N, C-alpha and C positions, 0 to 999 in steps of 0.2 A: 642238413647234409644228407643226400641220398646214398643208396648203397654203392653206386658206382664211384661217387666221390670218396666215400669211406675206404673202398678197396684200393684206391689210388694213393691213399695216405697210410697204407699198411705195406710193409716191405718184407720180402722173403730173403732169408740170409743165404743167398747163393752168390758168393763174393768174387767169382772170377772176373766179373765186369770191372772190378776195382784194381786188378793187377796189371802192371805195366806191360807185361809180355802179351796179355790178351788184348789190351788196348792197341798195341802196335800191330797185331794181326787183324784187328777189325778194320784198320785203315786200308789193309790189303784186300780183305774179303768182302767188304760191304756192298760192292757192286758186282759180285760174282754169283752166278747161278750154277746149278748142277755140280756142286762140289761133291767129291767122294771123300768122306772122312771116316777114319777107323781109329778107335781107341782100344788098345789091347794091353792087358796087364794081369798080374798075378793076384787073384783073390782081393780085388780092390773095393769090395762092398757094393756090388752092382745095385742091389735093391734100394739102398739109401743114397747112392751117389750119381746114378745115371741122370737124374733130373738136372744136375749141374751142367752136364754136357748138352742136354736139350736146350737149356737156357742160353748156353754159350753160342751154339749154332744159330738159334733164333736171333740173338743180339748181333752176332757177326754179320749175318746175311740179310737182316731185316725181313725175315720170313717167319712162318708159323709151323709148328709140328702138326702134321695131318694124320698120320697113322703109324702104327707099330706092328711089326711081325715078330711074334714071340715063339715061333715053331722050333727054334733051336735052343730054347732054354732047358736046363736040366732040372733035377729035383731040388726042392727046397731043403735047406738044412738049418740047424740051430746056429745062430750067430753068437758072437762073444757076449752079447747082452742077453741075459736070461729072459726067456719068454718071447724073444724076437727071432726072426728068420732072415736068411739071405739066400742068394742063388748064384750059380755059375751058368755059363753058356753064352749065347749070343742074341742080341736084339738088333733088328734092323728098323730104323726110323726114317720116314719120308717127310720132307718139308715142302712147303708151298712153292718154293723157288726151284724145285727139282733136286735139291741136295739130298744125298743119302748118307746117313750116319750109321756105322756098324759099331756096336759096343760089345766087346768080348772080355769076359772074366774067366780066366782059365788058370790051371795050375802050371806055372812056368817059372821064369826067373822073376826077380823082384821089380823089374822096370814097369812103368806105366807109360806107354808111348802113344801119342796121337799123330796120325799121318793125315795130311790134307792134300788132296790132288785137285787142281783146277781143270777146266775144260781143255786147256792146252797141254795137259800132262805134266805141268810143273808141280813139284812136291815140296812140302814143308814138313818137318818132323819136330814135334814138341815132346821132349823127354822130361817128365815132371818129377822124376826121381834124381836123375843126374843133373837136372836143371839146365837145359840148354835148348835152343832152337837151331835146327839145321835147315838152311835156306836152299832153294833150288840150285844156286851156284856152288853148293857144298860148303859155304861159309858157316861157321858155328858161332853163335852168340850165347853167352851165359845169361841166365835169367834168375830172378828172385821169386820164390814162392813164399810169400809172407804168411806167418801164423795168424790165425783168427784174432789172437790177443793183440796183434799189431794193428789190424784193420779196424777193430771195434771202436777205439777212441775217435778215429777220423769219421766213421759213420755217424756216431753220436753227435759230433761237432757239426756235421752237415745238416742233420735233422734239426738240431737246436738253433742253428744260425740261419738256415735257409728254408726250413720246413719241408725239406725233401732230401733224398740221397740217391746215390748211383746204383743201389741194389734194385733188382726187379720188383715192381709193385705186385701186390696180390692179384690185381686185375690182369697184369701181364702174364703171371705165372700160372694162373688157374687152369687155363685150357690144357697146357702141356701136362700138368699134374693129373688132371682128370683122365686124359688119354692113357697116361702111364699106369695109373692105379687100376683103371678098368682092365688093362692088358694083364697086369700082374694078378689081379683078383680072378680073372677067368682061368689063368694058368694054375693058380693055387687050387681052385675048386675042381678043376679037371683031374688033378693028381691026388687029391686027398678026400677021404671019406667024410671028414667033418667040414661040411660046406659052411661058408661064412660070408658076411657082408663087410667084415672088418678085417683088414689085412695086418698081420702082426710084424710090421717092418718099422724101422726108425727113419 
């Protein structure tokens, strides 16, 4: 087995692809280009969690992350986990199909809201705290955000029974992670005296 085959048999635990609400929106967005997507919320752990949104957009739109603008990121601060850091501010990400994703971690209310706008100006709103999707016609549908402990048994069953699962493979996720980590690392080294090649984030 070569390295490519091995990387396709290793999966990254980014589980939104398994969630019913995300699957329902993929059916809508998979043929759309030039989406404008914003995720805004209070202190939602940008350093460790933004890769989840990059993967979600790549999966929804069958596109690839191409570049990141980190000019609106703030200073690094110590996270709740000793020895690790997080960051507030805004990241702008551009994808191969023209989609733009804005990720904002700010000090505000407790909601984490994703807004998706298509080329016709129609908007969807996903509220992951209050757990609903608001559709362009203003209808609201409640959604389930399952805990990881609920998802894990099904993931294991898929791998054991079929030799694969619906999580992104390491091969799929490598490029976005590489772009993200390079962006974070450059920002870290620009702001801090202790330059590093290893970024202390989870």
